[in-house]
N, C-alpha and C positions, 0 to 999 in steps of 0.2 A: 706220432706228428703233431700230438697237441702237448709236446712237453713244454713247450713255452709259453702256454696259455692258463690261464687259472679254473682247475675244473668246475667252480661253482659261477663262473660265468660260462660256462658252455656248458652249461643245465641250466644259467637263465634263461640263454640264448635259444635252447633247444623247447624250452617249457613254454615260450612264446610261438616260437614255431608251431608246436604240436597245436598250441591253442587255436593261430592264426587258420591252422589247416580245415583243423575240428569245425572255427566257426563257419570257412568261407564254404565247405563242403555243407553242412547243414543248412547255408543260406542259398547254397543253388537248387539244391537238394528238394528244401522245399517248395522254392519259386516252379524249381520243376512239377510240384505236387499240383502246386496252386495254377501253371498254364492248363492243366492234364483237365480237371475239374470245373475250369473255365467252359474248356470243347466241351466236354460232358453236359454240363448244364444247356449248353448252347446247342445241342444235340437231342437234348431233350424238349427244350422248347422250340425246336422246328418239329419233332414228332405230334409235341402237342399242337401244332398250327395245322401240320400235314392231316389231323384227326379232325380237327374243326374244316378245313376245306373239305374234306371225303362226305362228312356231315352232311355239308350244306349244299352239296355237290351232288349226295347220293338218298333224295327222299322217302324212297323206296324199300331203299334198307336199312330206315330209321333207329327201329327197335337195335338190329344188330350193333350199328355201328355207335348206337348212344351207350349200348354196354362196354363197348370197348375204350368207347371214349370216358366213362365214368369209371368202370375197373381197372381199364389198365393206364391208360396217357396222362388221364387228372392226375391218377393216386401217383405214377410215376414222378409228376413235377410240382406237387405240393409243395414243395420248401421251396420253389422258387416261386416272386412275388412276378404277376403278372396283371396286363392288365389287355386288356382285347380292344379295339380303337373302331366301330364303326369307319362308313365313307364319308360324314359329318363330322370326323375327328372328334364326334362326343365317343364317351365311355360306355361299352358295350356287356364288359363281364371285367371283374380284376379276382384277385384271391383273398382280399379284406375284407372279409366278412364280418368283423367286427363293428363295420362304420354303416351299417345295413340300417341302425336308428337314430342316424346322426339325421338333423336338418338337411335339406338339398341343398343350402347353399354351401352350408359348412365342409358335406360329402363330394360335393365339385372343386370346391378350393382344394382339396383334400388328394383329388384323385388326379389335378391339375399339375399338382406339384409334382406329385410319383409320377406321372406321363414325360415330365422335362427332367427329371431326374434320372429314370430308367433310359429314355434316349442319350442323355450324355454316357452312362456304362458301357449299353452297348446296341447293337447297329437293330433297328426295329427289323421286325419276320413280316414278311406280306403273305395273303390266305386269300386265295381267289375263290369266291365263293360263289361266283358266277361269272359266264365269259366276260371279260375286260371288266367287272367289279372288284374290289379288292378291301379288305380288314387290314387291320396291322396287327402287333401283338407287342408290347416294348414289355421289356422285364430285366429285372433288376439282378443282384448279387445274393447267393444264399448268405443263412447263417454263417453255415460251415466255410463257405468263401471266404467271406470276411476274416471272420477268427482264424483262417489259414495265411492271410494274405499281413496280419499284422505276427503271425508266427516266426517266422527269422526275426523282425526287431526283437520279439522277446526273449529268442535266442539267445542274438545278441549283446543285451544286457543281462541275461545269466549270464555270457560267457565271461564279461567284461568283469563281475563282479566275479568269479572264480579267478581270471586275474588277477584282479585288486588284491584276492583276500590270500591269493601266492605272493604277490609283491609282498605285501605286510610280512606275511608271516617270513620270507625270505630275509628283509629289510631288517625285521624284529630281529632273528635267527644270529645275522650278522652283528647288530649291536649288540646279542650277551656275547658271540664272542668276542668283542674286542673288550666288553664289558671286562671278561673275565684274563682276559692277556690282559690289562692292566690293575686290576686286582693283584693278579699273581704276581707282577712285575713289582708294584708296591709295597707288598706283603715281604717278597725277595731282596728288595732293597735295605726294609726295617729290620730282615734279620742276617743282614753284610755289616748294617752299620752298627748292629748293635755289640757285637766282638771289639772291635776295637775302641769306641766311645767307655765302654768297662774301663778297657786297659790302660788310654787316656786319663782317665779320672784317677785314674792305682799314682801315674807318674804323677799330675796334678800333687795331690796329697802328699809324694815326695818333694817336689819341688817347692810346695809352700813348707815344711819343715827346715828345708835347709836353705831359705832365704827370709826366714824369720825375722834374723838381721839385718837383714841387706832395705831400706823400704820401697826403692825402687822399682827392685828388682821385684820384690811380694805385689805389688799393683800391677804389673806385666803379666804376673802368673794368675791373680786375680779374675783378668781378662781375660784370658787362655782359657779359665775357670767357666768363664760367661759363654763364651765360646761354643764350648763343649756339652753344655748344657742345651745351649740352642742343640746342637745335632741333635742331644736325646728325645728334643719336643720335635724333632722333625722325623724321626723314628719311629717314636710313637704317632704323628698322623698316617703316616703312612701304612705304620700296625692295624690302623682304624677302616683305611680303605676295604670298602667288603664285609663292612661288618656294622651290624647297627651299633647306632653309636648312645653312648646315654645321657640324655638330652635334663639339661639342669638351669634353675632360676639363677638371672647372673646379669648386672648392669651394663646393657651395652655400651655405653660411656668409657669404661675402663677399659671392654674390647677397642675399642676405638683408638685409647688413647696413650694405649701398649702399643698397637703397630705403628702409628706414628714417630712416636719416638724410638724403639730399637730401629724403624730406619733412615730416621735422620741423621742418628749414630754411624749406623754400617755403610750405610751406601753411597759410595767415593762416586764422587762427580767431578768433570771437569769446567763444569759451569756451577751456577747458582738456583737451586730448586727450595722453591719456599712452600711448606705447608700450613693449611688452616685447618683446622677443626670448628665447623658451625654444628652442634650436638642441639637442637632445638628439642630432646623426647626429655622429658623431667626424670632429675634425677635421680627421685627414688621408684621409678621404673623400668621391671625386671625383665625379662625377656626369657623363653626357655630353648637352649642354645646347648652344642656341644663346646667348650670354650677353646676346647684344643683345636677343633676341627674348621671354627669360626674365626677365631685368630687368622689361620690360614689363606681363608678367603682372603680375606680386607689386605694379608700381605701379599697375595697375590695382586691384586687390583693394583696398590701401590705401585710395586715391581712394575707392573707392566706400563702403568701410568709416567711410572720415571724412565722406563727404556722409549717412551716415546715423545719426552722432551731430548733435544741435541744438546743442548749448552744450557739455556735462562728458560725457568717457567716457573708455573706456581701449578701446586694438587690442594684440590681444596676437598675434605671429605664433609657432606651436608648430610646429617640425618634429622629425623622429623617423622610425625605419624600423619597418616591419609588415611580415614576411616577407621575400620577395624586391622589396620597395618603399618609395619612403618617402613621407613624403606632409606637405604643408606644410598646418598650419592657421590661416586668417585670423582672429578673434575680434573680435566691434566690443561695444560694446555700446549698442547705436543702435535704432532705431524697429522691424525685424523685417522678413521676409517673408510674407506668408501663404503656409500650404503651398499654393493653388494656383495658386501665383506662380514655385513653387521652380525649375521646368525654362525659365517664361516669359523669366525674367532674362536667360537665355542667348541669346533670338532675339531677330536682328538689329532693331533702330527701336524695344526696349521698356524704358522710360523711368519713373520716375516722378518726374523733377525738371523742372521748368520749361524750363530750358538743355539743348543734348546731342542730338545724334543717335542714343543708346541704342546705342551699336557697342563699347563699355567691353569688357564680359562678354561680347559676342557673338567677338572678334578675339581675347580671352583664353582662351573653349575654342578657339577655333581652333586657335589655339598650342598650347596644350596637347594638344588629342588628337590633329590632326592631321599638325602639327609635331613633339612628341617620343612619342607615341605613350602620350601619359599619359589620367589621368580628370580631370572637375574637378564637381562641385556641392556643393549645402549640405547640408552635413551637418546641419546641425537651425536651425532660428531659431525663435524666439518672440516676437510683438508685444506691443511696449515693453519688451523685455530683451535684444536682440539678436540676433546671426545670424553664422554661425562656414560658410566655406567652404573647402571643403579640396579638394588639389591632390595625384593620387597621381602618382609616377613607377616608373617600372620600372628598377631595382639594374641597374648597366652598361649 
């Protein structure tokens, strides 16, 4: 039945349904308990009021009723705040013993405020202490009832935290699984490239020997040798994915110059693309990076910029300092990126090209942030005018 459905998606849906059922069930049960307690408190106050009425109407049995009232009824309802109001609507008795030493005006204002509050919370209960003569008992909610009313919201909050933790755990597990796939793919690619590259290098040495007396052919062989060495570099880059790279002190300008020079020579375009490099970082300043991997970062960003330009345009590399960080901006005058895709462009598999796996910017982000503790993001982009990617790296 579930053959066409990803099991992870099914488990995720079941987890949310289970969490929702628990939350809803807990909410319904807690509200039921709160209602039961409210009814119980109402019965308690009604009993208290009835006892007052009996004491008032049966003066001959005053001692018996006083005993029942003091020992049973009053003790049963002490957790419910109450105020007894006389015919003149003035307080006769209250449970707020701690206000006895207050000033009369302060005490009166306090009780009036409580009476108004209790009238809003519960319907007052009348006491007929003589025929046709009535007092009232107004009452509020006990601390237990107040806590119980808050309990469902606390449960929902806890359930929300639980769902959030599970979601984060699921997302982290999914990312880790994706990372393992990409790392395995990268290392397998490096392994598969190793054998043919070694074989090609041997053939190049043979061709160099046979074309020693033909300079024009020798130049072609040397050009082929440079391309094969480039393949070696690519294989070396892929082999480093998933492993902690060695960081060394290098001059950032050399990396930028090398990448721009390589792409200027190798990337054939139907139109004209101009490269500009504005390096404002002092030449003596060095940066701790892995040259092979970081060269890949710049290369990927430049290739991405080239792909964004249809025929003619400009690619500019600006490098400089900003506080305790270096920045590298790569700007193209290409088609631009919609704002909604500024973060998506770094996701594995995202691509707008007909060919390609959509891994370039994803690997770039991984190299910058995971291996060099930096940041990469779309600084700005406008449809039809171009895009700027910014790389931030910490000094030292």
